[in-house]
C-alpha positions, 0 to 999 in steps of 0.5 A: 194075165200078162205084163210084158216090159211094163213101166209106168211114170206118173204125171209128176215124173215119179217112176213107179214101175220099171220093166216089169214082166210077169205072167199070172195063170188062171186059178193062181193065188199071188201075193205082191209084196214090197216096201212103201213106194214099190209100185204095188198099188200101181201094178194092181191098177194096171192089171185092172185096166184102171191105169195104162202103162207108159211103155210095155203091154198088158194082156187080160184073159188073152186080150191086149189091154187098150183104151178101146177094150178096157171097159169090157175087160174090166168086167172080168175083174173084181178090184178091192181098194185099200180104203173102202171109202174109195169104193162104197158110195150108195145110200144102203149096204144092199144098194152098194153090193147090188151096184155091180151086178145091176150094171152087168145087166143081170136079171133082177132075180140073179142080182138078188141071189148074188147080193144075198150070197155075197152079204152072207159070205162077207158076214154082214147079214142084217146090214142091208138097210144100213148106211155104209158111211156110218159103219166102222172101218172093218164093217166098210171093208166087209161091204166092199168085199161083198160088192166085189164078190157079188160081181163073180168076176174070174179075177180078184185084185186086192189092195192091202185087204187086211190093212187097219183091221183088228185081229178078228176082222183080219181073221174073218177077211182071211177066211172069206178070201180063203174060200173063193175059187177065183184067180187072186192077186193081193198086194200086202205088207202082211207076210203072214196073210200072204203066206196063208192065202197064196202059193206064189210071192212076187217081191216088187221094188219098182221092178221084180226082185223075186218071184217064187214060192213063199217057202223060198222067199223066207229063206232069202234074207237078202231079198227081205232086207232089200225090200224092207220086209220082216218075217212074221214073229213065228218065223223069226222065232223058228229061224232063231231056234234053228240057228242057235241050236244048229238044227236043219229044217225049212222054215214053216209058213203056218202054225201047224207046220211049226208045231210039226217041226217042233214035235219032230225035233223033240222026238229026235232028241228024246224029249 
């Protein structure tokens, strides 16, 4: 996927994106992070062919996005909306998850196979005959992700996938997403999720103000401050310890990395 000098202005004149250029390669896992109003959701919708840029060009799987080709190109993309109520609409969970595969024109046996596997992966076995709109927010989120997974699209675009989930729901969804093999682009405020699931972080503030590895982003307090982003509590603790003790180490992105650093520092000091 490629964006070339893309800008987007809403009908009311609000400028959502300004001159954004970036390339996302097959198999990459990319986090789009930034403050409210940064254009994250707009960017995802442009990548999905749901919006068309005011200026600039978009390429999806080597084809320039146009209104003529948009419907065909969208079949390569699984899109998870931030609010599952924007996504689920069928009378039962089974029908909702099956909707995409059926509309791909797949044989009945293939549809059933995909739906069963997606429901298993999303952890909603036994929900097949339930009414989606009677479910909790977290359960609806699982139904929505199952519908995306059942499409088996090579590209997954996820808008705030862990927003408003309780800790267990958040952990379950992270585990689901960590198991997929497709290209993944997620927009999120949750840096801990971004660092756990992706290997590239793009900080958006209508335009791109940072594009690099998460390990590089955590060492850029200027970028974080500009985008109103706060490091997860573990990283803030490790940074405070590093500064107050005058130790020299790179900030860890995971608990395992943090534990390794603590053990090494203790060993150096004979603790």
